[in-house]
mmCIF file of the C-alpha atoms, coordinates in Angstrom:
data_MODEL
# 
_entry.id   MODEL 
# 
loop_
_atom_site.group_PDB 
_atom_site.id 
_atom_site.type_symbol 
_atom_site.label_atom_id 
_atom_site.label_alt_id 
_atom_site.label_comp_id 
_atom_site.label_asym_id 
_atom_site.label_entity_id 
_atom_site.label_seq_id 
_atom_site.pdbx_PDB_ins_code 
_atom_site.Cartn_x 
_atom_site.Cartn_y 
_atom_site.Cartn_z 
_atom_site.occupancy 
_atom_site.B_iso_or_equiv 
_atom_site.pdbx_formal_charge 
_atom_site.auth_seq_id 
_atom_site.auth_comp_id 
_atom_site.auth_asym_id 
_atom_site.auth_atom_id 
_atom_site.pdbx_PDB_model_num 
ATOM 1   C CA . GLY A 1 1   ? 0.000   0.000  0.000   1.00 0.00 ? 1   GLY A CA 1 
ATOM 2   C CA . ALA A 1 2   ? 0.927   3.644  -0.318  1.00 0.00 ? 2   ALA A CA 1 
ATOM 3   C CA . LEU A 1 3   ? 0.388   6.880  1.564   1.00 0.00 ? 3   LEU A CA 1 
ATOM 4   C CA . ILE A 1 4   ? 0.432   10.037 -0.561  1.00 0.00 ? 4   ILE A CA 1 
ATOM 5   C CA . ASP A 1 5   ? 1.255   13.335 1.105   1.00 0.00 ? 5   ASP A CA 1 
ATOM 6   C CA . ILE A 1 6   ? -0.494  15.937 -1.049  1.00 0.00 ? 6   ILE A CA 1 
ATOM 7   C CA . GLY A 1 7   ? 1.426   18.882 0.402   1.00 0.00 ? 7   GLY A CA 1 
ATOM 8   C CA . HIS A 1 8   ? 4.789   17.211 -0.246  1.00 0.00 ? 8   HIS A CA 1 
ATOM 9   C CA . ALA A 1 9   ? 3.683   16.386 -3.795  1.00 0.00 ? 9   ALA A CA 1 
ATOM 10  C CA . ILE A 1 10  ? 2.765   20.040 -4.349  1.00 0.00 ? 10  ILE A CA 1 
ATOM 11  C CA . VAL A 1 11  ? 6.143   21.306 -3.074  1.00 0.00 ? 11  VAL A CA 1 
ATOM 12  C CA . ASN A 1 12  ? 7.990   18.769 -5.229  1.00 0.00 ? 12  ASN A CA 1 
ATOM 13  C CA . GLN A 1 13  ? 5.883   19.669 -8.278  1.00 0.00 ? 13  GLN A CA 1 
ATOM 14  C CA . TRP A 1 14  ? 4.721   16.104 -8.833  1.00 0.00 ? 14  TRP A CA 1 
ATOM 15  C CA . ASP A 1 15  ? 1.881   15.365 -11.225 1.00 0.00 ? 15  ASP A CA 1 
ATOM 16  C CA . ILE A 1 16  ? -0.445  14.156 -8.475  1.00 0.00 ? 16  ILE A CA 1 
ATOM 17  C CA . PHE A 1 17  ? -3.087  12.961 -10.920 1.00 0.00 ? 17  PHE A CA 1 
ATOM 18  C CA . SER A 1 18  ? -0.561  10.691 -12.687 1.00 0.00 ? 18  SER A CA 1 
ATOM 19  C CA . ILE A 1 19  ? 0.631   9.291  -9.359  1.00 0.00 ? 19  ILE A CA 1 
ATOM 20  C CA . ILE A 1 20  ? -2.914  8.474  -8.309  1.00 0.00 ? 20  ILE A CA 1 
ATOM 21  C CA . GLU A 1 21  ? -3.590  6.897  -11.707 1.00 0.00 ? 21  GLU A CA 1 
ATOM 22  C CA . ALA A 1 22  ? -0.426  4.782  -11.524 1.00 0.00 ? 22  ALA A CA 1 
ATOM 23  C CA . LEU A 1 23  ? -0.896  3.588  -7.934  1.00 0.00 ? 23  LEU A CA 1 
ATOM 24  C CA . GLY A 1 24  ? -4.691  3.309  -8.039  1.00 0.00 ? 24  GLY A CA 1 
ATOM 25  C CA . THR A 1 25  ? -6.246  1.195  -5.325  1.00 0.00 ? 25  THR A CA 1 
ATOM 26  C CA . ARG A 1 26  ? -2.815  0.515  -3.788  1.00 0.00 ? 26  ARG A CA 1 
ATOM 27  C CA . ILE A 1 27  ? -3.190  3.967  -2.236  1.00 0.00 ? 27  ILE A CA 1 
ATOM 28  C CA . ARG A 1 28  ? -4.363  3.381  1.322   1.00 0.00 ? 28  ARG A CA 1 
ATOM 29  C CA . GLY A 1 29  ? -4.426  6.984  2.441   1.00 0.00 ? 29  GLY A CA 1 
ATOM 30  C CA . TYR A 1 30  ? -3.599  10.628 1.923   1.00 0.00 ? 30  TYR A CA 1 
ATOM 31  C CA . HIS A 1 31  ? -2.215  13.359 4.118   1.00 0.00 ? 31  HIS A CA 1 
ATOM 32  C CA . ILE A 1 32  ? -4.028  16.349 2.714   1.00 0.00 ? 32  ILE A CA 1 
ATOM 33  C CA . HIS A 1 33  ? -2.988  19.942 3.126   1.00 0.00 ? 33  HIS A CA 1 
ATOM 34  C CA . ASN A 1 34  ? -2.028  22.880 0.924   1.00 0.00 ? 34  ASN A CA 1 
ATOM 35  C CA . ASN A 1 35  ? 0.953   25.220 0.684   1.00 0.00 ? 35  ASN A CA 1 
ATOM 36  C CA . ASP A 1 36  ? 2.501   27.985 -1.397  1.00 0.00 ? 36  ASP A CA 1 
ATOM 37  C CA . GLY A 1 37  ? 4.427   25.552 -3.599  1.00 0.00 ? 37  GLY A CA 1 
ATOM 38  C CA . THR A 1 38  ? 7.812   26.300 -2.060  1.00 0.00 ? 38  THR A CA 1 
ATOM 39  C CA . ARG A 1 39  ? 7.457   25.390 1.631   1.00 0.00 ? 39  ARG A CA 1 
ATOM 40  C CA . ASP A 1 40  ? 5.677   22.489 3.337   1.00 0.00 ? 40  ASP A CA 1 
ATOM 41  C CA . GLN A 1 41  ? 3.396   24.720 5.385   1.00 0.00 ? 41  GLN A CA 1 
ATOM 42  C CA . HIS A 1 42  ? 0.616   22.235 6.183   1.00 0.00 ? 42  HIS A CA 1 
ATOM 43  C CA . LEU A 1 43  ? -2.104  24.840 5.608   1.00 0.00 ? 43  LEU A CA 1 
ATOM 44  C CA . PRO A 1 44  ? -5.837  24.227 5.280   1.00 0.00 ? 44  PRO A CA 1 
ATOM 45  C CA . LEU A 1 45  ? -6.954  23.058 1.854   1.00 0.00 ? 45  LEU A CA 1 
ATOM 46  C CA . PHE A 1 46  ? -8.957  26.112 0.887   1.00 0.00 ? 46  PHE A CA 1 
ATOM 47  C CA . THR A 1 47  ? -6.682  28.863 2.187   1.00 0.00 ? 47  THR A CA 1 
ATOM 48  C CA . PRO A 1 48  ? -6.669  31.653 -0.443  1.00 0.00 ? 48  PRO A CA 1 
ATOM 49  C CA . ASN A 1 49  ? -3.619  32.407 -2.599  1.00 0.00 ? 49  ASN A CA 1 
ATOM 50  C CA . LEU A 1 50  ? -1.877  29.040 -2.296  1.00 0.00 ? 50  LEU A CA 1 
ATOM 51  C CA . LYS A 1 51  ? -0.400  26.802 -5.001  1.00 0.00 ? 51  LYS A CA 1 
ATOM 52  C CA . TYR A 1 52  ? -3.640  24.846 -5.447  1.00 0.00 ? 52  TYR A CA 1 
ATOM 53  C CA . SER A 1 53  ? -6.622  27.143 -5.797  1.00 0.00 ? 53  SER A CA 1 
ATOM 54  C CA . ARG A 1 54  ? -10.021 26.194 -4.428  1.00 0.00 ? 54  ARG A CA 1 
ATOM 55  C CA . LYS A 1 55  ? -11.050 24.966 -7.882  1.00 0.00 ? 55  LYS A CA 1 
ATOM 56  C CA . GLU A 1 56  ? -7.870  22.903 -8.334  1.00 0.00 ? 56  GLU A CA 1 
ATOM 57  C CA . MET A 1 57  ? -8.166  21.398 -4.854  1.00 0.00 ? 57  MET A CA 1 
ATOM 58  C CA . GLU A 1 58  ? -11.800 20.458 -5.441  1.00 0.00 ? 58  GLU A CA 1 
ATOM 59  C CA . LYS A 1 59  ? -10.837 18.807 -8.750  1.00 0.00 ? 59  LYS A CA 1 
ATOM 60  C CA . LEU A 1 60  ? -8.094  16.839 -6.970  1.00 0.00 ? 60  LEU A CA 1 
ATOM 61  C CA . LEU A 1 61  ? -10.391 15.711 -4.156  1.00 0.00 ? 61  LEU A CA 1 
ATOM 62  C CA . ARG A 1 62  ? -13.015 14.490 -6.632  1.00 0.00 ? 62  ARG A CA 1 
ATOM 63  C CA . TYR A 1 63  ? -10.310 12.591 -8.521  1.00 0.00 ? 63  TYR A CA 1 
ATOM 64  C CA . MET A 1 64  ? -9.013  11.021 -5.309  1.00 0.00 ? 64  MET A CA 1 
ATOM 65  C CA . GLU A 1 65  ? -12.528 9.891  -4.415  1.00 0.00 ? 65  GLU A CA 1 
ATOM 66  C CA . GLU A 1 66  ? -13.148 8.505  -7.906  1.00 0.00 ? 66  GLU A CA 1 
ATOM 67  C CA . LYS A 1 67  ? -9.876  6.571  -8.178  1.00 0.00 ? 67  LYS A CA 1 
ATOM 68  C CA . THR A 1 68  ? -9.365  5.530  -4.533  1.00 0.00 ? 68  THR A CA 1 
ATOM 69  C CA . PRO A 1 69  ? -12.792 5.461  -2.856  1.00 0.00 ? 69  PRO A CA 1 
ATOM 70  C CA . LYS A 1 70  ? -11.631 3.297  0.062   1.00 0.00 ? 70  LYS A CA 1 
ATOM 71  C CA . SER A 1 71  ? -8.600  5.415  0.983   1.00 0.00 ? 71  SER A CA 1 
ATOM 72  C CA . GLU A 1 72  ? -8.259  7.241  4.284   1.00 0.00 ? 72  GLU A CA 1 
ATOM 73  C CA . TRP A 1 73  ? -7.990  11.039 4.203   1.00 0.00 ? 73  TRP A CA 1 
ATOM 74  C CA . ILE A 1 74  ? -6.077  12.720 7.018   1.00 0.00 ? 74  ILE A CA 1 
ATOM 75  C CA . LEU A 1 75  ? -6.156  16.506 7.332   1.00 0.00 ? 75  LEU A CA 1 
ATOM 76  C CA . GLU A 1 76  ? -2.535  17.301 8.173   1.00 0.00 ? 76  GLU A CA 1 
ATOM 77  C CA . TYR A 1 77  ? -2.511  20.905 9.310   1.00 0.00 ? 77  TYR A CA 1 
ATOM 78  C CA . ALA A 1 78  ? 0.332   22.577 11.204  1.00 0.00 ? 78  ALA A CA 1 
ATOM 79  C CA . PRO A 1 79  ? -0.607  23.928 14.608  1.00 0.00 ? 79  PRO A CA 1 
ATOM 80  C CA . GLY A 1 80  ? -1.033  27.662 14.993  1.00 0.00 ? 80  GLY A CA 1 
ATOM 81  C CA . GLU A 1 81  ? -3.541  30.419 15.481  1.00 0.00 ? 81  GLU A CA 1 
ATOM 82  C CA . HIS A 1 82  ? -4.863  29.872 11.954  1.00 0.00 ? 82  HIS A CA 1 
ATOM 83  C CA . ILE A 1 83  ? -6.046  26.372 12.881  1.00 0.00 ? 83  ILE A CA 1 
ATOM 84  C CA . THR A 1 84  ? -9.263  26.679 14.813  1.00 0.00 ? 84  THR A CA 1 
ATOM 85  C CA . PRO A 1 85  ? -12.105 24.208 15.223  1.00 0.00 ? 85  PRO A CA 1 
ATOM 86  C CA . GLN A 1 86  ? -14.147 26.488 12.960  1.00 0.00 ? 86  GLN A CA 1 
ATOM 87  C CA . ALA A 1 87  ? -11.482 26.439 10.218  1.00 0.00 ? 87  ALA A CA 1 
ATOM 88  C CA . VAL A 1 88  ? -11.239 22.646 10.288  1.00 0.00 ? 88  VAL A CA 1 
ATOM 89  C CA . LYS A 1 89  ? -15.019 22.304 10.310  1.00 0.00 ? 89  LYS A CA 1 
ATOM 90  C CA . ALA A 1 90  ? -15.266 24.707 7.350   1.00 0.00 ? 90  ALA A CA 1 
ATOM 91  C CA . ASP A 1 91  ? -12.730 22.674 5.337   1.00 0.00 ? 91  ASP A CA 1 
ATOM 92  C CA . MET A 1 92  ? -14.541 19.440 6.162   1.00 0.00 ? 92  MET A CA 1 
ATOM 93  C CA . GLY A 1 93  ? -17.792 21.009 4.983   1.00 0.00 ? 93  GLY A CA 1 
ATOM 94  C CA . GLN A 1 94  ? -16.129 22.089 1.728   1.00 0.00 ? 94  GLN A CA 1 
ATOM 95  C CA . ILE A 1 95  ? -14.743 18.601 1.168   1.00 0.00 ? 95  ILE A CA 1 
ATOM 96  C CA . ILE A 1 96  ? -18.176 17.053 1.632   1.00 0.00 ? 96  ILE A CA 1 
ATOM 97  C CA . LYS A 1 97  ? -19.782 19.700 -0.575  1.00 0.00 ? 97  LYS A CA 1 
ATOM 98  C CA . CYS A 1 98  ? -17.384 19.171 -3.468  1.00 0.00 ? 98  CYS A CA 1 
ATOM 99  C CA . LEU A 1 99  ? -17.844 15.391 -3.344  1.00 0.00 ? 99  LEU A CA 1 
ATOM 100 C CA . ASN A 1 100 ? -21.635 15.542 -3.502  1.00 0.00 ? 100 ASN A CA 1 
# 
């Protein structure tokens, strides 16, 4: 099995869609977070002005669900004042919304 760290893939400029396609159902889980493309910041998925825009992140999440529906998704956010229960709840709501 495999664990894909989305934030690390973004920083390393990997073609995440090709990786998911190649590994398919061998992917057991994802660490999901966003960043600016240069540093592994572990920021919430839908933070404005990051490497993956809201639209790009939603496209990726739908692809992950389509190709690896049994995988585990772990929100991997760095601690700090920007991480509040409300922020996490808002991201979870956005994830659910984009998958429906």
